[in-house]
N, C-alpha and C positions, 0 to 999 in steps of 0.2 A: 670290279666290273664282273657281271654275270658271264658265264661261259656260253650260254645259248646264243646271244647276239654275235659273239665272236665266231662261233662255229657256223652260224648262218652266213655271216659276211665271208668267211673263208670259202664256203661253197660257191658263192657268187663270184668271188675274186678268181677262183680257179677256172671258172667258166670263161671269164673275161680274158685271162692270161692265155687260155688254150686257143682263143680265136687268133688266127694269123694276122699280123700287122707289122708295123715298123720294127718292133722289138724282135719279132721272129726273123725278119730280114737281116738285122744287125747280128743276131746270135748265130744264124746259119753261116753268114759270111765270115764272122770271126772264128767260128769253129773250124771252118775249112782252112783258115790261115794260122791255126794254132794259138789263137788269142781269146778263147771263150771265157776264161776266168776274168781278165781285165774288162772285157765287154760286159759281162754280167754284173761285175762290181760297179761299173759305171751306170748301168741301168738302175741298179738298186740305189745308188747314191742320188740319181735324179729323182727317183720316187720318194726318197727320204726328204729331199728339198721340197717337193710338192706337198708331202704330208705336213711338214713344218709350216708351210705357207697357209694351208687350209686350217691347221690347228690354231694358228695365230690370228685367223680372221681376215688375212690379207687377200686370200683367194676370192672371198665373196665380194670384196671391193673391186677386184680386177674383173670378175664376171659381171658386175653391175655397171661397168664402164664400157660401152660399145667401142670407143676409140682404143682403149687400152687392150681390150680383147682382140680387136682386129690387128693391132700392131704385133701382139704376141703370136697370133695365129700365122700371120704372114712371115714373121721371123722364123718360127718353128718350121713352117712349110718350106721356106727357102733353104733352111739347113738340111732338111730331109732330101730335098732335090739335089743339093750339092753332094752330100755324102752318098746318096744312091747312084748318082751319075759317076762318081769316082769308083764305086764298087763295080758298076757295070763295065767301065772302061778298063779296069785292071782285075780281071776275074781269076788270075792265077791261083790255083789251089795249092801250089807248092811254096807260097810265100809264108814261111814258118819262122820269121824273125822272132827271136826271143829276147832281144836286148831291151834295156829299160826304156829306151825311147819309143820302141814299137808298142810296148805294153802301156805306157803312159798315154800315147796317142789313141789307142783303142779304148782305154778307160774314159778319156775325155769325149770320144764319140758316143760312148754309152750314156754319159751324162746328158749330152746334147739331145740324143734321140728321146729319152724319157723325160728329162727336165724341161725341154723346150716344146714338148708336144702339148698344145693347148687342149686337145681332146682328153688327155690324161688328167689335166687340171679340172676340166668340167666333169669328168667321171667321178673324180674324188669329191668335188663339191656336191654332186647330186647323190652320190652313193653313201659316203661315210656317215653323214648326219642321220641317215635313216636307221642306223644301227646303234645310235647313242640314245641315252635317256637321262634327263636332268635329275631323275629320282635316284639314280645310282649314287653310291658313296663317292665314286671318283668324279672329279670335275670333267666337263665336256672336253677340254683340250687333252687331258690324259686319256680319255676314251678314244679320241681320234688318233692319238699316238699309238695306242695298242692296235687299233684296226690297221693303221698304216704299217706298223711292224709286221702284222700278220700278212698283209699284201706283199711286203718286201721279201719276207721269208719264203713265201710260196713262189714268188717270181724268181728268186735266186735258185731254188731247187728245180723248178720246171725248166728254166733256160739252161742251167748247167747240164741237165740231162739231155735237152734238145741239142745243144752244141756238141756234146760228147758223142751222142748217137750219130749226128750228122758226119762228124769227122771219121768215126769208126766205119760207117757204111760207105762213105764216098771217097775217103782218102786213097783206097786202092784203085779207084776209077777216076783218073784225072780229067777225062773228057766230061764225064757226068758231073764232076765237082765244079768244073768251070761253068757248065750250063746252069747248075743250081745257083752258083754265085751270081751269074748274070741275071738270073730270074729274081733273086733277092734284091739286087741293086735296082732292077727295073720296077719292082714292087714298091720299094722305098721312094723312088723318084715319082711314081704315079701318085702315091699317097701325099707326098709333099705338094705336088702340083695341084691336086684336088683341094687341099687345104687353102692354098693361095688363091686359086681361081674362085673358090666358093665364097671368099670374102672380098675380092676386089671387083668381081663382075656384078653388075646390077641384077 
């Protein structure tokens, strides 16, 4: 596969990742609780699943079915509302549990935020194919996999930096940390509610 489309996609992916959204909210909250690594690992795993779905051609079938897309959107939105409300209700910046159970739970939340976000699936469906070409030596699924891996690598690096920076700056300031955690929870709740209402209201 040629390097030019990969670099072009990387530039677009970086811009998309840099725009605050549910991933940001999860990363900031996890960073303040000492769980940025499992959170980012979960986000990347979710995007890996989305990449596999798109590369296998299943994503196009889901996007082409209004009922399936609505069900996925509502499920993803409700998940974001639930997780955001929990984050808002328990904003303690000093929750630094490091046990396996806490890490596993954070990892699963990361998968849920990225893997159940229908907007992410639609972005991948609309974006990835634009950077592929059937004339390349690699088959289209392999090209999609490379682009997905590029997105995941960029996502991991960006969010690890964001979570670490958040913890470094806000950990010595508990009141500010709680306020930011509440804000991230509220943002996630609002995003989830918007997804749900956008698809169930006429």
